[in-house]
PAZAPA-4460 file (N, C-alpha, C; in steps of 0.05 Angstrom, whole numbers, plus 32768, in hexadecimal, padded with zeros to 4 digits):
% residues 328
    n_x    n_y    n_z   ca_x   ca_y   ca_z    c_x    c_y    c_z   seq   type   mol
   8142   8319   7FF4   8141   82FF   7FE1   815B   82EF   7FE5     1      X     A
   814D   82D5   7FE9   8167   82C3   7FF0   8174   82B1   7FD9     2      X     A
   816F   82B9   7FBD   8170   82AD   7FB2   818A   82A6   7FA5     3      X     A
   8195   8292   7F9C   81BC   8291   7FA5   81C0   828C   7F8A     4      X     A
   81D9   8298   7F81   81E4   8296   7F67   81F9   8279   7F5D     5      X     A
   81FD   825E   7F5C   8209   824D   7F5E   8220   825B   7F4E     6      X     A
   8237   8258   7F5C   8259   825B   7F53   8259   8252   7F37     7      X     A
   8259   823D   7F2B   824D   8241   7F11   823B   8239   7EFF     8      X     A
   8232   8251   7EF4   8217   824D   7EE5   8216   8237   7ED8     9      X     A
   81FC   8228   7ED7   81FA   820E   7EB9   81FF   821E   7EA2    10      X     A
   820D   8208   7E88   8217   8216   7E77   8203   8219   7E60    11      X     A
   81FE   8221   7E4F   81E8   8226   7E42   81EA   821B   7E1E    12      X     A
   81DD   820D   7E13   81E0   820B   7DF5   81F1   81F5   7DF3    13      X     A
   81F6   81E7   7DDC   81FD   81D4   7DD5   8219   81CA   7DDA    14      X     A
   8226   81BC   7DF0   823E   81B8   7DF9   824F   81A4   7DF0    15      X     A
   825E   8197   7DE2   8270   8182   7DEB   826A   8176   7E0A    16      X     A
   8277   8160   7E09   8280   8154   7E29   829A   815C   7E33    17      X     A
   82AC   8167   7E1D   82CB   8172   7E23   82B9   818F   7E36    18      X     A
   82AA   81A0   7E27   82A2   81B6   7E31   8298   81BD   7E46    19      X     A
   827E   81A3   7E4C   8274   81A0   7E5E   8281   81A0   7E86    20      X     A
   828A   8188   7E74   82AC   818C   7E94   82AF   819C   7E90    21      X     A
   82BC   81AC   7E86   82D0   81C7   7E88   82BF   81D2   7EA0    22      X     A
   82A7   81DF   7E97   8299   81F1   7EA6   828D   81E2   7EBF    23      X     A
   828E   81C8   7EC6   8289   81BD   7EDF   826F   81C6   7EEA    24      X     A
   8254   81CD   7EDF   824D   81CB   7EE3   8242   81CD   7F0C    25      X     A
   823B   81D3   7F19   8236   81D9   7F33   8223   81C7   7F40    26      X     A
   820F   81B7   7F49   81F8   81AA   7F4D   81F8   81BE   7F68    27      X     A
   81D5   81CA   7F65   81D4   81D9   7F83   81C9   81C9   7F95    28      X     A
   81C9   81D2   7FB4   81C5   81B4   7FC5   81A0   81B9   7FBF    29      X     A
   8196   81A8   7FD0   817B   81A6   7FDA   816D   81BA   7FE6    30      X     A
   815E   81C2   7FE5   8152   81D8   7FFC   8147   81C7   8018    31      X     A
   813A   81B3   800F   8135   81A1   8025   8148   8187   8022    32      X     A
   8158   817D   8035   8164   816C   803B   8157   8152   804C    33      X     A
   8155   813E   8047   8169   8135   803B   815F   8129   801F    34      X     A
   815D   813B   8006   8157   812E   7FE8   8137   8138   7FE1    35      X     A
   8134   8143   7FFD   810A   814B   7FF5   8104   815C   7FE5    36      X     A
   810F   8179   7FDD   8107   818B   7FD0   8121   8199   7FBE    37      X     A
   812C   8189   7FA6   813F   8190   7F99   813F   81B0   7F8C    38      X     A
   8149   81C0   7F8B   8143   81DE   7F77   812B   81DA   7F64    39      X     A
   811E   81F0   7F6A   810B   81E4   7F50   8104   81CA   7F43    40      X     A
   8102   81BC   7F5A   80F7   81A7   7F5C   80DC   81A3   7F5C    41      X     A
   80CD   8195   7F58   80AE   8195   7F6C   80AD   8173   7F6B    42      X     A
   809F   8171   7F8A   809C   8162   7FA4   807C   815C   7FA1    43      X     A
   807A   8149   7FA6   805C   8140   7FA8   8050   8136   7FC5    44      X     A
   8043   8146   7FD5   803C   8137   7FEE   801C   812E   7FF3    45      X     A
   801E   8114   7FFB   8002   8105   7FFB   8002   80F4   8010    46      X     A
   7FE8   80EF   8018   7FD9   80E1   8024   7FBC   80E0   8027    47      X     A
   7FAE   80D5   803A   7F93   80C8   802F   7F87   80E2   8044    48      X     A
   7F6E   80F1   8044   7F64   8102   804B   7F6A   8102   806C    49      X     A
   7F68   811D   8079   7F71   8129   809D   7F88   8119   80A0    50      X     A
   7F99   8113   808C   7FAC   8103   809A   7FC8   8116   80A3    51      X     A
   7FC0   8132   809F   7FDF   8149   80A1   7FE4   814E   808D    52      X     A
   7FE4   814B   8074   7FF0   8159   805B   7FF6   8170   805E    53      X     A
   7FE6   8181   806C   7FE9   819E   8065   7FEF   81AC   807A    54      X     A
   7FF0   819C   808A   7FF8   81A8   80AC   801A   819F   80A7    55      X     A
   8024   8188   8093   803F   8186   8097   8048   8197   8086    56      X     A
   8040   8197   806D   804D   81B1   805B   804A   81C5   8066    57      X     A
   803A   81D2   8074   8037   81EC   8080   8052   81EE   809C    58      X     A
   8060   81D7   80A6   8070   81D8   80B2   808B   81D9   809A    59      X     A
   8089   81C8   8091   80A2   81CD   807F   80A7   81E2   806D    60      X     A
   808F   81F1   806B   808E   8219   805A   80A1   8224   806E    61      X     A
   8096   8220   808A   8099   8230   809D   80B6   822F   80A2    62      X     A
   80C7   820D   80A6   80E2   820D   80A9   80F3   821C   8087    63      X     A
   80EB   8216   8072   80FA   8221   8064   80F5   8243   8064    64      X     A
   80E7   8247   8071   80E6   826D   806A   80F7   8276   8080    65      X     A
   80FB   825C   8096   8111   8262   80AE   8127   8261   80AA    66      X     A
   8129   8251   80A1   813F   8242   8099   814B   822B   80AB    67      X     A
   8132   8221   80BD   8131   820D   80CE   8137   81F3   80CA    68      X     A
   813F   81E3   80E4   8137   81C0   80D7   812C   81B9   80F0    69      X     A
   8119   81AA   80E6   80FA   819E   80F7   80F8   8185   80E8    70      X     A
   80EA   8171   80FF   80DF   8150   80F3   80F0   814B   80E5    71      X     A
   810A   814A   80E5   811E   813C   80D1   8123   8148   80B8    72      X     A
   8111   8158   80B3   8122   8167   808F   8135   818C   809C    73      X     A
   8147   818B   808C   814F   8198   8094   8157   81AD   8081    74      X     A
   815F   81C0   8083   8157   81D8   8070   8170   81EB   8085    75      X     A
   8184   81E8   806B   819C   8205   806F   819B   8216   8077    76      X     A
   818A   822B   8060   8185   824B   805E   816E   824B   805B    77      X     A
   8164   8267   805F   8145   8274   8060   8145   8273   803E    78      X     A
   812A   8271   802E   8121   8271   8016   80FF   827A   801D    79      X     A
   8100   8286   8006   80E3   8298   8003   80C8   8283   7FF8    80      X     A
   80C2   827B   800D   80A7   8268   800B   808E   827D   7FFE    81      X     A
   8080   826E   7FEF   8060   8277   7FE3   804C   8267   7FE8    82      X     A
   803E   826E   8003   8020   8250   7FFB   8003   8265   7FF1    83      X     A
   8003   824A   7FE4   7FE9   8250   7FD4   7FD9   8233   7FD9    84      X     A
   7FC3   8233   7FE8   7FB7   8226   7FF9   7F9C   8234   7FF5    85      X     A
   7F87   8217   7FF2   7F6E   821C   7FE3   7F5B   8213   7FF4    86      X     A
   7F63   8207   8010   7F4E   81FF   801D   7F42   820D   8035    87      X     A
   7F4E   8216   8048   7F43   8224   805E   7F44   8246   804E    88      X     A
   7F2A   8256   8061   7F29   8276   8062   7F44   827E   8061    89      X     A
   7F4E   8296   8060   7F66   82A1   8062   7F6A   82A5   807B    90      X     A
   7F58   82AE   8093   7F56   82AF   80A7   7F57   829A   80B8    91      X     A
   7F58   8283   80B8   7F4F   826B   80BC   7F77   825C   80BB    92      X     A
   7F7E   825B   80A1   7F96   8261   80A1   7FAA   8270   80AD    93      X     A
   7FA5   828C   80B1   7FB7   829F   80BB   7FBC   828F   80DC    94      X     A
   7FA6   828B   80E9   7F9E   8285   8102   7FB5   826B   8109    95      X     A
   7FB1   8254   80F5   7FC3   8239   80EB   7FDD   824B   80F2    96      X     A
   7FE6   825B   80E7   8007   825E   80DA   800D   8267   80F7    97      X     A
   7FFA   827F   8100   7FFC   8290   8115   7FFF   827B   8133    98      X     A
   8000   8263   8138   8003   824A   8143   8019   8243   8141    99      X     A
   8023   8242   8125   8040   8230   8122   8048   8245   811F   100      X     A
   8047   825D   8126   8061   826D   8126   8070   8278   813D   101      X     A
   805D   8268   8151   8063   8268   816A   807E   825E   8178   102      X     A
   807E   823F   8165   809A   8234   816B   80BB   8245   815F   103      X     A
   80B2   8251   814E   80C4   825B   813E   80D0   827C   8138   104      X     A
   80B5   8286   8144   80BE   82A6   814A   80BC   82B9   812E   105      X     A
   80BC   82C5   8132   80C2   82D3   8112   80DB   82D2   8102   106      X     A
   80E7   82B7   8106   80F5   82B2   80ED   80EB   82AA   80D4   107      X     A
   80D5   82A4   80C7   80C7   82A7   80AF   80BA   82BD   80AB   108      X     A
   80AF   82CF   80BE   80A1   82E4   80B1   80B3   82F1   809E   109      X     A
   80C4   82F4   8093   80CB   82FC   8078   80D0   82F2   805E   110      X     A
   80CC   82D2   8061   80CC   82C8   8049   80B7   82B0   803F   111      X     A
   80AB   82AF   805C   808C   82AB   8054   8072   82B9   8042   112      X     A
   8066   82B4   8033   8053   82C3   8026   803D   82AD   8019   113      X     A
   8024   82BA   801C   8014   82AC   801D   7FFE   82BA   800D   114      X     A
   7FF9   82AB   7FE7   7FE6   82B8   7FDB   7FCB   82BA   7FDE   115      X     A
   7FB8   82CF   7FE6   7F9F   82D1   7FF9   7F89   82C7   7FE4   116      X     A
   7F93   82CD   7FC6   7F83   82CD   7FBD   7F84   82BC   7FA2   117      X     A
   7F8D   829E   7FB4   7F92   828E   7FA0   7F6D   8276   7F9D   118      X     A
   7F64   827D   7FA7   7F55   8269   7FA5   7F42   8277   7F8D   119      X     A
   7F36   825A   7F7F   7F23   8261   7F61   7F3E   8264   7F4B   120      X     A
   7F57   8265   7F4B   7F6B   8265   7F3B   7F70   824A   7F2A   121      X     A
   7F70   8246   7F14   7F78   8228   7F10   7F93   8226   7EFB   122      X     A
   7FAA   820C   7F02   7FBB   8212   7EF2   7FB5   8205   7ED5   123      X     A
   7F9D   8204   7ED4   7F96   81F1   7EBD   7F94   8212   7EA9   124      X     A
   7F8E   822C   7EAB   7F85   8232   7E99   7F95   824E   7E9D   125      X     A
   7F9B   825D   7E87   7FB4   8271   7E81   7FAF   8283   7E98   126      X     A
   7F95   8290   7EA2   7F95   829D   7EAA   7F9D   829A   7ECC   127      X     A
   7F97   827C   7ED5   7FA0   8274   7EF2   7FBE   8270   7EEF   128      X     A
   7FC2   8263   7ED6   7FE3   8263   7EDB   7FEB   8280   7EDB   129      X     A
   7FEC   8296   7ECC   7FED   82A6   7ED2   7FF3   82BF   7EF4   130      X     A
   7FD7   82B5   7EFA   7FD7   82BF   7F1D   7FEE   82B3   7F25   131      X     A
   7FF0   8299   7F21   8001   828B   7F3D   8025   8291   7F2B   132      X     A
   8025   8295   7F1E   803F   82A5   7F16   8045   82C0   7F19   133      X     A
   8033   82D3   7F1B   8031   82ED   7F20   803C   82EA   7F3C   134      X     A
   8027   82D4   7F53   8023   82D7   7F69   8043   82D5   7F73   135      X     A
   8050   82C0   7F6D   806A   82AD   7F73   8077   82C1   7F6A   136      X     A
   8085   82DB   7F54   8093   82ED   7F4C   8088   82FC   7F5C   137      X     A
   807D   830D   7F67   806B   8320   7F7F   8082   8319   7F99   138      X     A
   8086   8300   7FA0   808C   82F0   7FBA   80A6   82ED   7FAB   139      X     A
   80B4   82EB   7F97   80D3   82E8   7F90   80D6   82CA   7F9D   140      X     A
   80C0   82B5   7F99   80BC   829A   7FA3   80D7   8287   7FA8   141      X     A
   80E9   827A   7FAD   80EB   8260   7FAB   80E2   824B   7FA7   142      X     A
   80CE   8252   7FBE   80BD   8235   7FBD   80A1   8234   7FB1   143      X     A
   808D   822B   7FAD   806F   8230   7FA8   806C   8210   7FAC   144      X     A
   8055   821F   7FBF   8044   81FF   7FD6   8023   820C   7FBA   145      X     A
   8011   81F3   7FB6   7FF8   81F5   7FB3   7FFA   81DC   7FC5   146      X     A
   7FDE   81E5   7FD3   7FCF   81D1   7FE1   7FAE   81D4   7FDD   147      X     A
   7FA0   81C4   7FD5   7FAF   81AD   7FC2   7FA9   81AF   7FAE   148      X     A
   7FB3   819C   7F9B   7FB6   81A4   7F7F   7F92   819A   7F77   149      X     A
   7F8D   818E   7F77   7F6E   8186   7F6D   7F58   81A4   7F75   150      X     A
   7F59   81AC   7F87   7F53   81CE   7F85   7F63   81E3   7F71   151      X     A
   7F7E   81DC   7F68   7F87   81ED   7F53   7F81   81E6   7F34   152      X     A
   7F70   81CF   7F30   7F6B   81CF   7F0B   7F52   81C6   7F0A   153      X     A
   7F3C   81BD   7EF5   7F2E   81B8   7EF3   7F2C   819C   7EDB   154      X     A
   7F46   818C   7EDE   7F44   817B   7EC7   7F3C   815D   7EDD   155      X     A
   7F3B   814C   7EC0   7F2D   8134   7EC8   7F49   8122   7ED0   156      X     A
   7F48   811C   7EF5   7F69   8106   7EFF   7F64   80EC   7EF2   157      X     A
   7F49   80E3   7EDC   7F52   80CC   7ED7   7F5E   80C9   7EB5   158      X     A
   7F59   80E8   7EAD   7F5F   80E7   7E95   7F80   80EC   7E8B   159      X     A
   7F93   80D3   7E85   7FB2   80DC   7E75   7FAB   80F6   7E6F   160      X     A
   7FA0   80FF   7E58   7FAB   8115   7E4C   7FA9   8129   7E5A   161      X     A
   7F95   812B   7E6F   7F8C   814D   7E79   7FA0   814D   7E93   162      X     A
   7FA7   8131   7E9F   7FC0   813C   7EBD   7FD8   8145   7EA5   163      X     A
   7FDD   8139   7E92   7FF3   8137   7E80   7FF5   815A   7E83   164      X     A
   7FDD   816C   7E7D   7FDD   817B   7E6E   7FE9   818F   7E90   165      X     A
   7FD9   818C   7EA1   7FDA   8196   7EB3   7FF3   8190   7EB8   166      X     A
   8007   817B   7EB5   8021   8179   7EC7   8033   818D   7EB5   167      X     A
   8027   8195   7EA0   8030   81A6   7E8E   803E   81CD   7E98   168      X     A
   801E   81C2   7EAD   8019   81E3   7EB9   8029   81E4   7ECD   169      X     A
   8024   81C9   7EDB   8040   81CE   7EF3   805C   81D9   7EE9   170      X     A
   8065   81C4   7ED6   8080   81CB   7EC7   8082   81E4   7EC1   171      X     A
   806B   81F5   7EAF   806D   8219   7EA3   806C   821F   7EC1   172      X     A
   8060   8225   7EDC   806A   8231   7EE9   8085   822B   7EFE   173      X     A
   808C   8210   7EF3   8099   8213   7F0A   80B5   821E   7EF4   174      X     A
   80BC   821D   7EDC   80CA   8228   7ECF   80D3   8242   7EC7   175      X     A
   80AF   824E   7EC3   80B9   826C   7ECA   80B8   827C   7EE3   176      X     A
   80B6   8272   7EF6   80B3   827E   7F12   80D3   8271   7F1E   177      X     A
   80DF   825E   7F17   80F7   8253   7F1D   80F3   824A   7F3C   178      X     A
   80D9   8243   7F42   80D8   823F   7F59   80DA   820F   7F5C   179      X     A
   80DF   820B   7F6F   80CF   81F5   7F7C   80B9   81FA   7F82   180      X     A
   80AF   81E3   7F7F   8090   81DD   7F7B   8089   81C6   7F99   181      X     A
   8076   81C8   7FA9   8071   81B3   7FBD   804A   81BB   7FB3   182      X     A
   8049   8198   7FAA   8031   8197   7FA9   801A   8186   7FB7   183      X     A
   8008   8189   7FCB   7FF9   8181   7FE1   7FE9   8170   7FC7   184      X     A
   7FE4   8155   7FCE   7FD3   814E   7FB3   7FD0   812C   7FC8   185      X     A
   7FAD   8125   7FBD   7F9E   8112   7FCD   7FAE   80EF   7FBB   186      X     A
   7FA8   80DA   7FCB   7FB0   80BD   7FC4   7F99   80B0   7FB5   187      X     A
   7F9C   809E   7FA9   7F77   8081   7FA6   7F81   807A   7FB9   188      X     A
   7F60   807C   7FBD   7F54   8062   7FD2   7F64   804C   7FDA   189      X     A
   7F6E   8042   7FCD   7F77   8023   7FD6   7F94   801E   7FC0   190      X     A
   7FAB   8020   7FD9   7FC4   8024   7FC8   7FCC   8013   7FE3   191      X     A
   7FE6   8009   7FD9   7FF5   7FF4   7FE1   8010   8005   7FF6   192      X     A
   8022   7FED   800D   802A   7FFD   801E   8045   8005   8011   193      X     A
   804D   8000   7FF4   8065   7FFC   7FE5   805E   8013   7FD1   194      X     A
   804C   8019   7FCB   804C   802D   7FBC   8044   804A   7FC5   195      X     A
   805A   8063   7FB2   8057   807B   7FC3   8054   8094   7FB2   196      X     A
   8067   8098   7F8D   8061   80A5   7F79   804A   8099   7F71   197      X     A
   8044   8080   7F6D   802D   8079   7F66   800E   8076   7F6D   198      X     A
   8010   8075   7F83   8002   807C   7F9A   7FE9   8099   7F92   199      X     A
   7FF6   80AE   7F87   7FE7   80C4   7F7F   7FD0   80C3   7F6E   200      X     A
   7FBE   80D4   7F7D   7FA7   80C8   7F64   7FA9   80DB   7F4C   201      X     A
   7FA7   80CF   7F2B   7FA4   80DC   7F1B   7FB0   80C5   7F06   202      X     A
   7FC2   80D5   7EED   7FCF   80CD   7EDB   7FE2   80BF   7EE4   203      X     A
   7FF5   80B1   7ED8   8010   80AE   7EDA   8024   80BD   7EDB   204      X     A
   8018   80DA   7EC8   802C   80EF   7EBB   802C   80FF   7EDD   205      X     A
   8024   8102   7EF2   802B   8107   7F10   8048   80F9   7F0D   206      X     A
   803F   80E1   7F0F   8057   80D1   7F26   8076   80D7   7F08   207      X     A
   8068   80E6   7EEF   808F   80E8   7EE0   8093   80F9   7EE0   208      X     A
   8081   810A   7EF0   808C   812E   7EE7   8095   812F   7F09   209      X     A
   808D   812F   7F1C   8098   812F   7F36   80B7   8126   7F3F   210      X     A
   80C8   8133   7F49   80E1   812E   7F58   80E9   811C   7F75   211      X     A
   80D8   8127   7F80   80D2   811D   7F94   80B0   8116   7F9F   212      X     A
   80AA   8103   7FB8   8096   80F3   7FBB   8096   80F1   7FD2   213      X     A
   8088   80F7   7FEA   8082   80F9   7FFE   8068   80EF   8008   214      X     A
   8061   80D6   8016   8045   80CE   801B   8042   80CD   803B   215      X     A
   8027   80D0   8040   8027   80CF   8060   800E   80B9   806B   216      X     A
   8017   80AF   807D   8007   8092   8083   7FFF   809C   80A1   217      X     A
   7FE4   8086   80A4   7FE3   8085   80C2   7FED   8062   80C5   218      X     A
   8003   8061   80CF   800A   803F   80D8   7FF7   8033   80E7   219      X     A
   7FF0   8044   80FE   7FD9   802E   810D   7FC6   804B   8114   220      X     A
   7FA6   803B   8116   7F96   8053   8128   7F9D   8062   8142   221      X     A
   7FAB   804C   814E   7FA8   8050   816E   7FCE   8061   8170   222      X     A
   7FDA   806D   8152   7FF1   807B   815D   7FEB   8090   8157   223      X     A
   7FF3   80AC   8164   7FEC   80BC   8164   8009   80CD   8154   224      X     A
   8009   80C1   8132   8022   80C6   8124   801A   80BB   8106   225      X     A
   802B   80CA   80F8   8028   80C5   80E2   8045   80BD   80D0   226      X     A
   8040   80A4   80BD   8057   8098   80AF   8067   80AC   809B   227      X     A
   8076   80B0   8091   807F   80B7   8073   808C   80AB   806B   228      X     A
   808C   80A7   804F   8096   8091   803A   809A   80A9   8025   229      X     A
   80B3   80A2   801B   80BF   80B0   8006   80CA   809E   7FED   230      X     A
   80C9   80B6   7FD7   80D5   80AD   7FBB   80E2   80C9   7FAB   231      X     A
   80F8   80B9   7FA5   8112   80D8   7F9E   811B   80CF   7F7D   232      X     A
   8116   80E1   7F6D   8125   80E0   7F5B   8140   80DA   7F5B   233      X     A
   8146   80F1   7F69   8166   80FB   7F66   8172   80F3   7F7D   234      X     A
   816F   80EB   7F94   817C   80EA   7FAD   817D   80C7   7FB4   235      X     A
   8183   80C3   7FC7   8188   80A9   7FCF   816D   80A9   7FE4   236      X     A
   8160   808C   7FDD   8142   8080   7FEE   8148   808C   800E   237      X     A
   8133   8094   801C   8135   8094   802F   812B   8085   8043   238      X     A
   8120   807B   805B   810D   8068   8073   8100   8079   8072   239      X     A
   80E9   8064   806F   80CD   8073   807C   80D7   8079   809C   240      X     A
   80C8   8096   80A7   80CB   80A0   80BE   80AC   80AB   80CB   241      X     A
   80AF   80A9   80DF   809A   80A3   80F3   809D   80CF   80FE   242      X     A
   807A   80D8   80FD   8082   80EF   8108   8064   80F5   8118   243      X     A
   806D   8101   812A   8056   80FF   8143   804A   811F   8139   244      X     A
   802C   812C   8143   802A   8146   813D   801E   814B   8163   245      X     A
   8034   8167   8160   8025   8175   817C   8005   8186   8183   246      X     A
   7FF5   8175   818E   7FDD   8187   8180   7FD7   81A4   818A   247      X     A
   7FEF   81B0   8196   7FEF   81CF   819B   7FFC   81E1   8194   248      X     A
   8017   81CB   8186   8028   81E9   8176   8025   81DD   8164   249      X     A
   800C   81CB   8152   800B   81C5   8131   8032   81C0   8129   250      X     A
   803A   81AF   8139   8055   81AA   8124   8052   818D   8129   251      X     A
   8065   8183   8113   806C   816B   8117   8086   8167   8124   252      X     A
   808E   8155   8137   80A9   8144   8137   80B3   812B   8130   253      X     A
   80CD   8124   812C   80D1   810A   812B   80C9   80F8   813F   254      X     A
   80C1   80E4   8135   80BB   80CA   814C   80C9   80B4   8144   255      X     A
   80DD   80AF   813B   80EF   80A2   8135   80E5   8091   811F   256      X     A
   80F5   8077   8117   80F3   8068   80EC   80D8   805A   80F9   257      X     A
   80CB   8059   80E6   80B0   8046   80DD   80C2   8031   80E0   258      X     A
   809C   8027   80F7   80A3   8009   80FB   80A9   7FF1   80D9   259      X     A
   80BB   7FD5   80E1   80BD   7FD1   80C4   80A4   7FC3   80C0   260      X     A
   80A4   7FBA   80A2   8085   7FC0   8090   8082   7F97   8093   261      X     A
   8077   7F89   80A0   8070   7F70   8093   8075   7F6B   8077   262      X     A
   807F   7F46   807C   8084   7F4C   8053   8073   7F47   8045   263      X     A
   8078   7F4A   8034   8054   7F4F   8027   804A   7F3E   8017   264      X     A
   802F   7F36   8017   8029   7F1F   800F   8016   7F1E   7FF9   265      X     A
   8013   7F18   7FE2   7FFB   7F19   7FD3   7FE1   7F12   7FE0   266      X     A
   7FC9   7F18   7FD2   7FB0   7F10   7FE0   7FB2   7EEE   7FDB   267      X     A
   7FAE   7EE2   7FC4   7FBC   7EC8   7FC1   7FD6   7EBE   7FBE   268      X     A
   7FDD   7EB0   7FCA   7FF8   7EA4   7FC5   8002   7E90   7FB2   269      X     A
   800F   7E82   7FA5   801C   7E68   7F9D   800B   7E4C   7FAF   270      X     A
   8011   7E51   7FC5   8009   7E39   7FE2   7FE8   7E37   7FE4   271      X     A
   7FE1   7E56   7FDB   7FC6   7E4F   7FE0   7FB9   7E3B   7FC7   272      X     A
   7FCC   7E42   7FAF   7FB8   7E34   7F9A   7FC0   7E0F   7F9A   273      X     A
   7FD2   7E04   7FA4   7FDD   7DF3   7FA6   7FCE   7DE9   7FC3   274      X     A
   7FC7   7DF1   7FDA   7FB5   7DE8   7FEF   7F96   7DE9   7FDE   275      X     A
   7F92   7DF8   7FC7   7F76   7DF8   7FC5   7F77   7DDB   7FB3   276      X     A
   7F83   7DDA   7FA0   7F85   7DBC   7F94   7F88   7DA8   7FA5   277      X     A
   7F91   7DAF   7FBB   7FA2   7D91   7FCD   7F82   7D85   7FD7   278      X     A
   7F67   7DA0   7FDD   7F52   7D9C   7FEA   7F46   7D8C   7FCE   279      X     A
   7F4F   7D98   7FBF   7F35   7D89   7FA9   7F3A   7D6D   7F9A   280      X     A
   7F53   7D63   7FA5   7F5B   7D48   7F99   7F6E   7D4A   7F8B   281      X     A
   7F74   7D30   7F78   7F85   7D2C   7F6E   7F8A   7D44   7F53   282      X     A
   7F70   7D49   7F49   7F71   7D62   7F33   7F54   7D6B   7F34   283      X     A
   7F5B   7D7E   7F29   7F42   7D99   7F1E   7F46   7D9E   7F03   284      X     A
   7F2B   7DA8   7F02   7F1F   7DB3   7EE8   7F34   7DDD   7EEB   285      X     A
   7F31   7DE9   7EDB   7F40   7E0A   7EDF   7F27   7E11   7EF2   286      X     A
   7F0F   7E17   7EE3   7EF3   7E1D   7EF6   7EF0   7E0F   7F16   287      X     A
   7EF7   7DFA   7F21   7EEE   7DF0   7F2E   7F0B   7DF9   7F40   288      X     A
   7F1D   7DFC   7F42   7F33   7E02   7F4B   7F34   7E22   7F49   289      X     A
   7F2E   7E33   7F3E   7F29   7E48   7F43   7F0F   7E59   7F5B   290      X     A
   7F03   7E43   7F54   7EE7   7E4D   7F67   7EEC   7E3D   7F83   291      X     A
   7EFB   7E24   7F83   7F09   7E27   7FA3   7F20   7E37   7FA9   292      X     A
   7F2F   7E4A   7F98   7F4A   7E5F   7FA2   7F31   7E6F   7FAB   293      X     A
   7F1B   7E79   7FA3   7F09   7E8F   7FA3   7F09   7E8F   7FB7   294      X     A
   7EFB   7E78   7FC8   7EE8   7E6E   7FD8   7EFA   7E73   7FF5   295      X     A
   7F0B   7E65   7FEE   7F1C   7E5E   800A   7F2F   7E7E   800C   296      X     A
   7F34   7E86   7FFB   7F48   7EAA   8009   7F34   7EC0   7FF8   297      X     A
   7F22   7EBF   7FED   7F05   7ED2   7FF0   7F12   7EE1   7FDF   298      X     A
   7F1C   7EDD   7FC7   7F2A   7EF7   7FB0   7F19   7EED   7F9A   299      X     A
   7F27   7F0A   7F8D   7F17   7F00   7F71   7F11   7EF0   7F5F   300      X     A
   7F08   7EE8   7F49   7F11   7ED8   7F31   7F25   7EDD   7F26   301      X     A
   7F28   7F04   7F16   7F45   7F08   7F1A   7F6B   7EFD   7F2A   302      X     A
   7F66   7EFD   7F44   7F70   7EFC   7F58   7F78   7ED5   7F5B   303      X     A
   7F5F   7ED1   7F4D   7F5F   7EAD   7F50   7F68   7EA6   7F32   304      X     A
   7F69   7EB5   7F25   7F7C   7EB0   7F07   7F96   7EB2   7F09   305      X     A
   7F99   7ED3   7F0E   7FBA   7EC6   7F10   7FCC   7EC1   7F20   306      X     A
   7FAF   7EB6   7F36   7FCC   7E9F   7F4D   7FD2   7E8B   7F3A   307      X     A
   7FB7   7E7B   7F2B   7FC4   7E63   7F22   7FCF   7E66   7F0F   308      X     A
   7FCD   7E78   7F02   7FE5   7E7C   7EE6   7FFE   7E7B   7EF8   309      X     A
   800A   7E90   7F15   801E   7E92   7F19   8026   7E7B   7F26   310      X     A
   8011   7E6F   7F33   801F   7E55   7F34   8027   7E2A   7F23   311      X     A
   801A   7E39   7F05   8021   7E2C   7EF5   8044   7E2D   7EEB   312      X     A
   8045   7E51   7EE7   805C   7E59   7EEB   8072   7E4E   7EF8   313      X     A
   8070   7E4A   7F18   8082   7E41   7F28   8081   7E26   7F2E   314      X     A
   806F   7E12   7F1A   8078   7E00   7F13   8062   7DEB   7F32   315      X     A
   8055   7DFA   7F3F   8053   7DF2   7F59   802F   7DE0   7F4F   316      X     A
   801A   7DE4   7F39   8005   7DD3   7F2E   8016   7DC8   7F0E   317      X     A
   800E   7DB9   7F08   800A   7DB3   7EEE   7FF0   7DB0   7EDA   318      X     A
   7FF1   7DC6   7EC7   7FD9   7DC0   7EB4   7FEA   7DA5   7EA6   319      X     A
   7FCD   7D91   7EA3   7FCB   7D7A   7E94   7FAF   7D73   7E8B   320      X     A
   7FAE   7D75   7E6F   7F9D   7D6B   7E5A   7F88   7D78   7E70   321      X     A
   7F7D   7D95   7E68   7F66   7DAA   7E7D   7F6A   7DA1   7E91   322      X     A
   7F7C   7D8F   7EA4   7F77   7D95   7EC4   7F89   7D9C   7ECD   323      X     A
   7F8E   7DA3   7EEB   7FA1   7DAB   7EFB   7FA4   7D9E   7F09   324      X     A
   7FBD   7D91   7F13   7FCF   7D7D   7F26   7FE1   7D84   7F32   325      X     A
   7FEA   7D75   7F4B   7FFC   7D81   7F53   8017   7D6F   7F45   326      X     A
   8033   7D7E   7F49   8043   7D67   7F45   8048   7D4E   7F4A   327      X     A
   804B   7D37   7F3A   8052   7D1F   7F43   8064   7D1B   7F5A   328      X     A
***
């Protein structure tokens, strides 16, 4: 086992500030630096289908089990890792790990565990939760990988109460096993470039329960690379980075910093509103202006309405006796 006992165990009970400071509880280092996976933390890994989430998480699991650092992730010591994956048959998953193992030798053999009976068990049921907890205890796991989350529950991801209950199951698994969780999950179909934690499919409860979020995207169809974007609760933010996948070894490697994103632009800017109004003439009624904006920018009625409101707020157009006009 590689569980480490902190030099100063955390205090218990109700303590005054003086008592708390006298005991000087020492924070434990992250299992994966920089700040990616705190001890007993929850890391969500997401991305569109076939972007490489499961491959990257398997790389990360091998790194943690071997105590090595690859692809820009630093692991200072070996940790016991339990993988619960639901997508591949055991034989195919074993073949995948065999290919990855060639790059690191036998370093991870004693610390990486695979639950070969995870399929069909649901976190959202008592029996399923007990199964995962029993597997974690059997492996003395410090890290549990759930890949993917939607195969481990039967809840409605559009129903807030159902997702809140699922999050409670994740917390119960973490607290009872005293292990960190790596949860692979899919994202919504349409997300903006700046969304990370909020991009994951389901209720905002998922965004609240996680400690770290790592999002994989393809910056360009022409590039054989994925871009990683991060959001941390307890660590400083990290810039996006690029990873390249070696199709033979199935390992990702660092490919430098991600290209700078272009300045964000709303679908309809306030200048589009003033331009539409100028095209109409001296003044226009609301419906006329809205229709002109929709025609020029190919936007929805709601987007055009919001753009008109914003332009009025900025003083770029003026509402006067039922009409809209440009400032004099």
